Every structure is written in C-alpha cells, then in structure tokens.
TORROKOL-396454 format. One record per atom (N, C-alpha, C): atom name; residue number from 1; y, x, z. Coordinates in Angstrom, 1 decimal. Atoms other than C-alpha are relative to their C-alpha. Layout:
! residues N
+----+-----+--------+--------+--------+
|  a |   k |     c2 |     c1 |     c3 |
+----+-----+--------+--------+--------+
| CA | NUM |      Y |      X |      Z |
...
+----+-----+--------+--------+--------+
This chain:
! residues 83
+----+-----+--------+--------+--------+
|  a |   k |     c2 |     c1 |     c3 |
+----+-----+--------+--------+--------+
|  N |   1 |   -1.0 |   -0.6 |   -0.9 |
| CA |   1 |  265.3 |  283.4 |   88.9 |
|  C |   1 |   -0.9 |    1.0 |    0.8 |
|  N |   2 |    0.6 |   -0.6 |   -1.0 |
| CA |   2 |  263.9 |  286.3 |   90.9 |
|  C |   2 |    0.3 |    0.2 |    1.5 |
|  N |   3 |   -1.1 |    1.0 |   -1.6 |
| CA |   3 |  263.9 |  286.0 |   94.7 |
|  C |   3 |    0.8 |    1.7 |    0.2 |
|  N |   4 |   -1.3 |   -1.2 |   -0.5 |
| CA |   4 |  266.1 |  289.9 |   94.8 |
|  C |   4 |    0.6 |    0.2 |   -1.7 |
|  N |   5 |   -1.0 |    0.0 |    0.2 |
| CA |   5 |  269.0 |  290.0 |   93.4 |
|  C |   5 |    0.5 |    1.2 |    0.6 |
|  N |   6 |   -0.9 |   -0.7 |   -0.9 |
| CA |   6 |  271.0 |  293.1 |   93.4 |
|  C |   6 |    1.2 |    0.6 |   -1.3 |
|  N |   7 |   -1.5 |    0.1 |    0.2 |
| CA |   7 |  275.1 |  293.4 |   92.5 |
|  C |   7 |    0.1 |    1.7 |    0.3 |
|  N |   8 |   -0.5 |   -1.0 |   -0.1 |
| CA |   8 |  276.1 |  296.8 |   92.0 |
|  C |   8 |    1.1 |    0.7 |   -1.5 |
|  N |   9 |   -0.7 |   -0.5 |    1.2 |
| CA |   9 |  278.0 |  298.9 |   89.1 |
|  C |   9 |   -1.2 |    0.9 |   -1.0 |
|  N |  10 |    0.6 |   -0.9 |    0.9 |
| CA |  10 |  276.3 |  300.8 |   86.0 |
|  C |  10 |    0.3 |    1.5 |    0.4 |
|  N |  11 |   -0.8 |   -1.5 |    0.2 |
| CA |  11 |  278.3 |  304.4 |   86.9 |
|  C |  11 |   -0.2 |    0.4 |    1.3 |
|  N |  12 |    0.4 |   -0.2 |   -1.5 |
| CA |  12 |  277.2 |  304.0 |   90.8 |
|  C |  12 |   -1.2 |    0.5 |    0.4 |
|  N |  13 |    1.6 |   -0.6 |   -0.5 |
| CA |  13 |  274.2 |  306.5 |   91.9 |
|  C |  13 |   -0.7 |   -0.9 |    1.1 |
|  N |  14 |    0.7 |    0.4 |   -0.7 |
| CA |  14 |  273.0 |  304.1 |   94.7 |
|  C |  14 |   -0.8 |   -0.8 |   -0.5 |
|  N |  15 |    0.7 |    1.1 |    0.5 |
| CA |  15 |  272.6 |  301.4 |   92.6 |
|  C |  15 |   -1.1 |    0.7 |   -1.0 |
|  N |  16 |    1.5 |   -0.6 |    1.1 |
| CA |  16 |  270.3 |  303.4 |   90.0 |
|  C |  16 |   -1.1 |    0.3 |    0.7 |
|  N |  17 |    1.2 |   -0.6 |   -0.1 |
| CA |  17 |  268.2 |  304.9 |   92.5 |
|  C |  17 |   -0.6 |   -1.6 |    0.2 |
|  N |  18 |    0.1 |    0.7 |   -0.3 |
| CA |  18 |  268.1 |  301.5 |   93.8 |
|  C |  18 |   -1.1 |   -1.2 |   -0.8 |
|  N |  19 |    0.7 |    0.8 |    1.0 |
| CA |  19 |  267.3 |  299.9 |   90.4 |
|  C |  19 |   -1.2 |    0.5 |   -0.4 |
|  N |  20 |    1.8 |   -0.7 |    0.4 |
| CA |  20 |  264.3 |  302.9 |   89.9 |
|  C |  20 |   -1.1 |   -0.6 |    1.2 |
|  N |  21 |    1.0 |    0.2 |   -0.2 |
| CA |  21 |  262.8 |  302.2 |   92.4 |
|  C |  21 |   -0.4 |   -1.7 |    0.2 |
|  N |  22 |    1.1 |    1.6 |    0.5 |
| CA |  22 |  261.9 |  298.2 |   92.0 |
|  C |  22 |   -0.4 |    0.4 |   -0.7 |
|  N |  23 |    0.5 |    0.2 |    1.3 |
| CA |  23 |  261.4 |  299.0 |   88.8 |
|  C |  23 |   -1.6 |    1.7 |    0.6 |
|  N |  24 |    0.9 |   -0.3 |   -0.7 |
| CA |  24 |  258.8 |  301.6 |   90.5 |
|  C |  24 |   -1.1 |   -0.4 |    0.4 |
|  N |  25 |    0.3 |    0.7 |   -0.7 |
| CA |  25 |  257.5 |  299.6 |   92.9 |
|  C |  25 |   -0.8 |   -1.7 |   -1.1 |
|  N |  26 |    0.1 |    1.5 |    0.7 |
| CA |  26 |  257.1 |  296.6 |   89.9 |
|  C |  26 |    0.5 |   -1.1 |    0.3 |
|  N |  27 |   -0.2 |    0.9 |   -0.6 |
| CA |  27 |  259.5 |  294.3 |   91.6 |
|  C |  27 |    1.2 |   -0.4 |   -1.2 |
|  N |  28 |   -1.2 |    0.3 |    0.5 |
| CA |  28 |  261.6 |  292.2 |   90.0 |
|  C |  28 |    0.7 |   -0.9 |    0.1 |
|  N |  29 |   -1.6 |    0.0 |   -1.0 |
| CA |  29 |  264.9 |  291.5 |   90.3 |
|  C |  29 |    1.5 |   -0.3 |   -1.5 |
|  N |  30 |   -1.3 |    0.2 |    1.4 |
| CA |  30 |  268.1 |  290.1 |   88.3 |
|  C |  30 |    1.1 |    1.1 |    0.9 |
|  N |  31 |   -1.6 |   -1.1 |   -0.9 |
| CA |  31 |  271.3 |  292.6 |   88.5 |
|  C |  31 |    0.8 |    0.2 |   -0.9 |
|  N |  32 |   -1.5 |   -0.5 |    0.3 |
| CA |  32 |  274.6 |  292.5 |   88.5 |
|  C |  32 |    1.0 |    0.5 |   -0.1 |
|  N |  33 |   -1.4 |   -0.9 |    0.1 |
| CA |  33 |  277.5 |  294.5 |   87.2 |
|  C |  33 |    1.1 |   -0.2 |    0.8 |
|  N |  34 |   -0.7 |    0.5 |   -0.7 |
| CA |  34 |  280.2 |  293.6 |   89.6 |
|  C |  34 |    1.2 |    0.2 |   -0.5 |
|  N |  35 |   -1.1 |    0.2 |    0.7 |
| CA |  35 |  282.5 |  295.0 |   87.3 |
|  C |  35 |    0.2 |   -0.9 |   -0.8 |
|  N |  36 |   -0.5 |    0.8 |    1.0 |
| CA |  36 |  282.2 |  293.0 |   84.7 |
|  C |  36 |    0.0 |   -1.7 |    0.4 |
|  N |  37 |    0.2 |    1.5 |   -0.6 |
| CA |  37 |  281.8 |  289.4 |   87.0 |
|  C |  37 |    0.7 |    0.0 |    1.0 |
|  N |  38 |   -1.1 |    0.2 |   -1.3 |
| CA |  38 |  284.8 |  288.8 |   89.1 |
|  C |  38 |   -0.5 |   -0.6 |    1.0 |
|  N |  39 |    0.8 |    1.1 |   -1.1 |
| CA |  39 |  282.6 |  285.9 |   91.2 |
|  C |  39 |   -1.1 |    0.7 |    0.7 |
|  N |  40 |    1.1 |   -0.2 |   -0.4 |
| CA |  40 |  280.0 |  288.3 |   91.8 |
|  C |  40 |    0.6 |    1.0 |    1.1 |
|  N |  41 |   -0.9 |   -0.6 |   -0.8 |
| CA |  41 |  282.6 |  290.9 |   93.0 |
|  C |  41 |    0.8 |   -0.2 |    1.3 |
|  N |  42 |   -1.0 |    0.5 |   -1.3 |
| CA |  42 |  284.1 |  288.7 |   95.3 |
|  C |  42 |   -1.4 |   -0.8 |    1.2 |
|  N |  43 |    0.7 |    0.3 |   -0.8 |
| CA |  43 |  280.9 |  287.6 |   96.6 |
|  C |  43 |   -0.5 |    1.4 |    1.2 |
|  N |  44 |    0.8 |   -1.6 |   -0.2 |
| CA |  44 |  279.3 |  291.3 |   97.5 |
|  C |  44 |    1.6 |   -0.1 |    0.8 |
|  N |  45 |   -1.0 |   -0.4 |   -1.5 |
| CA |  45 |  282.8 |  291.5 |   99.8 |
|  C |  45 |    0.2 |   -0.5 |    0.6 |
|  N |  46 |    0.2 |    0.4 |   -1.0 |
| CA |  46 |  282.2 |  288.6 |  101.5 |
|  C |  46 |   -0.5 |    0.2 |    0.9 |
|  N |  47 |    1.2 |   -0.7 |   -0.8 |
| CA |  47 |  279.2 |  289.9 |  102.5 |
|  C |  47 |    0.7 |    1.2 |    0.6 |
|  N |  48 |   -0.2 |   -1.8 |   -0.8 |
| CA |  48 |  280.4 |  293.6 |  103.5 |
|  C |  48 |    1.8 |   -0.2 |    0.4 |
|  N |  49 |   -0.9 |   -0.4 |   -1.4 |
| CA |  49 |  283.9 |  292.9 |  105.8 |
|  C |  49 |    1.3 |    0.2 |   -1.0 |
|  N |  50 |   -1.1 |   -0.2 |    0.3 |
| CA |  50 |  286.0 |  292.9 |  102.7 |
|  C |  50 |    0.0 |    1.3 |   -0.9 |
|  N |  51 |   -0.1 |   -1.6 |    1.1 |
| CA |  51 |  284.6 |  296.4 |  100.9 |
|  C |  51 |   -1.3 |   -0.4 |   -1.1 |
|  N |  52 |    1.7 |    0.0 |    0.7 |
| CA |  52 |  282.6 |  296.7 |   97.9 |
|  C |  52 |   -0.7 |    1.2 |    0.0 |
|  N |  53 |    0.8 |   -0.5 |   -0.5 |
| CA |  53 |  279.6 |  297.8 |   98.9 |
|  C |  53 |   -1.4 |    0.1 |   -0.8 |
|  N |  54 |    0.8 |   -0.1 |    1.3 |
| CA |  54 |  277.3 |  298.8 |   95.9 |
|  C |  54 |   -1.9 |    0.9 |    0.5 |
|  N |  55 |    0.7 |    0.7 |    0.5 |
| CA |  55 |  274.4 |  298.5 |   95.7 |
|  C |  55 |    0.1 |   -1.3 |    1.6 |
|  N |  56 |    0.3 |    0.9 |   -1.0 |
| CA |  56 |  274.5 |  294.9 |   98.1 |
|  C |  56 |   -1.3 |   -0.8 |   -0.6 |
|  N |  57 |    1.1 |    0.4 |    0.3 |
| CA |  57 |  271.2 |  293.5 |   97.6 |
|  C |  57 |   -0.6 |   -1.6 |    0.6 |
|  N |  58 |    0.5 |    0.6 |   -0.7 |
| CA |  58 |  270.1 |  289.7 |   98.1 |
|  C |  58 |   -1.5 |   -0.1 |    0.5 |
|  N |  59 |    1.6 |   -0.1 |    0.3 |
| CA |  59 |  266.0 |  289.7 |   98.9 |
|  C |  59 |   -0.6 |   -1.3 |    0.9 |
|  N |  60 |    0.1 |    0.7 |   -0.1 |
| CA |  60 |  265.1 |  286.2 |   99.4 |
|  C |  60 |    0.5 |   -0.8 |    1.4 |
|  N |  61 |   -0.4 |    0.5 |   -0.9 |
| CA |  61 |  267.9 |  285.0 |  101.4 |
|  C |  61 |    1.0 |    1.4 |    1.0 |
|  N |  62 |   -0.5 |   -0.9 |   -0.5 |
| CA |  62 |  268.2 |  288.1 |  103.3 |
|  C |  62 |    1.2 |    1.3 |   -0.7 |
|  N |  63 |   -1.2 |   -1.3 |    0.2 |
| CA |  63 |  271.7 |  290.8 |  103.2 |
|  C |  63 |   -0.4 |    1.7 |   -0.1 |
|  N |  64 |    0.1 |   -1.7 |   -0.2 |
| CA |  64 |  271.2 |  294.8 |  102.2 |
|  C |  64 |    1.4 |    0.2 |   -0.3 |
|  N |  65 |   -0.8 |   -1.2 |    0.8 |
| CA |  65 |  273.7 |  297.1 |  101.7 |
|  C |  65 |    0.1 |    1.5 |   -0.1 |
|  N |  66 |    0.0 |   -1.6 |    0.2 |
| CA |  66 |  273.8 |  299.9 |  100.8 |
|  C |  66 |   -1.8 |    0.4 |    0.2 |
|  N |  67 |    1.4 |    0.0 |   -0.5 |
| CA |  67 |  269.7 |  300.1 |  101.6 |
|  C |  67 |   -0.4 |    1.3 |   -0.2 |
|  N |  68 |    0.8 |   -1.3 |    0.6 |
| CA |  68 |  267.4 |  303.4 |  101.3 |
|  C |  68 |   -0.9 |   -0.7 |   -0.1 |
|  N |  69 |    1.7 |    0.6 |    0.6 |
| CA |  69 |  263.9 |  302.9 |  100.2 |
|  C |  69 |   -0.4 |   -0.6 |    1.1 |
|  N |  70 |    1.0 |   -0.1 |   -1.0 |
| CA |  70 |  262.4 |  302.7 |  103.4 |
|  C |  70 |    0.4 |   -1.5 |    0.3 |
|  N |  71 |   -0.5 |    0.5 |   -0.3 |
| CA |  71 |  264.9 |  300.5 |  104.5 |
|  C |  71 |   -0.4 |   -2.1 |   -1.4 |
|  N |  72 |    0.4 |    0.3 |    1.2 |
| CA |  72 |  264.1 |  298.1 |  101.0 |
|  C |  72 |   -1.0 |   -0.9 |    0.3 |
|  N |  73 |    1.1 |    0.8 |   -0.1 |
| CA |  73 |  260.5 |  297.9 |  101.1 |
|  C |  73 |   -0.3 |   -0.6 |    1.5 |
|  N |  74 |    0.5 |    1.0 |   -1.1 |
| CA |  74 |  260.4 |  296.9 |  104.5 |
|  C |  74 |    0.2 |   -1.4 |    0.4 |
|  N |  75 |   -0.4 |    1.5 |    0.4 |
| CA |  75 |  262.5 |  293.9 |  103.2 |
|  C |  75 |   -0.9 |   -0.5 |   -0.5 |
|  N |  76 |    1.1 |   -0.3 |    1.0 |
| CA |  76 |  260.3 |  293.7 |  100.6 |
|  C |  76 |   -1.2 |   -0.4 |    0.7 |
|  N |  77 |    1.2 |    1.0 |   -0.1 |
| CA |  77 |  257.4 |  293.3 |  102.5 |
|  C |  77 |   -0.2 |   -1.2 |    0.7 |
|  N |  78 |   -0.3 |    0.6 |   -0.8 |
| CA |  78 |  258.7 |  291.4 |  105.0 |
|  C |  78 |    0.1 |   -1.8 |   -0.4 |
|  N |  79 |   -1.2 |    1.5 |    0.5 |
| CA |  79 |  260.4 |  288.3 |  102.3 |
|  C |  79 |   -1.8 |   -0.2 |   -0.4 |
|  N |  80 |    0.6 |    0.4 |    0.0 |
| CA |  80 |  256.6 |  289.0 |  101.4 |
|  C |  80 |   -0.3 |    0.1 |   -2.4 |
|  N |  81 |    0.0 |   -0.3 |    1.5 |
| CA |  81 |  257.7 |  290.3 |   97.2 |
|  C |  81 |   -1.3 |    1.1 |   -0.2 |
|  N |  82 |    0.9 |   -0.8 |    0.7 |
| CA |  82 |  255.4 |  293.3 |   97.8 |
|  C |  82 |   -1.0 |    0.3 |    0.6 |
|  N |  83 |    1.7 |   -0.3 |   -0.5 |
| CA |  83 |  251.6 |  293.8 |   99.3 |
|  C |  83 |    0.8 |    1.0 |    0.7 |
+----+-----+--------+--------+--------+
C-alpha cells in the first residue's frame, strides 16, 4: 500500500489531472473509484462535510480535497514522498 491514496471518478477531469500529475512525478498511489465503492464514497463525504469532492486524497494521513498541483506538491514534499 502506498502513502498516497486517491479517491475519485474515472470521468472526473480533476481526478484525471491529479493522476497524471502523480504519474509524471513517478509517485506511487492507490486509486479508488468512488462510483464503484460505496464505502469509499461515504469516506469521501465524511471528509468533505457531506460533499463528494473529487479527487480527495489521503497523503500519509493528511487529507486534501480537489488540490491544485502546487498544493499537492507541497504536501508530497512535506510528507517526504518526493524530494
């Protein structure tokens, strides 16, 4: 299991942008399509005051909702996922 977990939907452009960014940085991650996993969907809603914000990420225990690339980069560096 990687330190980065991405919860999103295959059709969501923001989810796809985040996955592409992680791929470009060679960051290993686990992806969960919340449209196929009801428990994951409920977890996302709990993290976002009842809203299905996609993507929602768990980076070493820090939760990010719809992060920009720069926000994600900052957390990845802080959590020592990237150098």
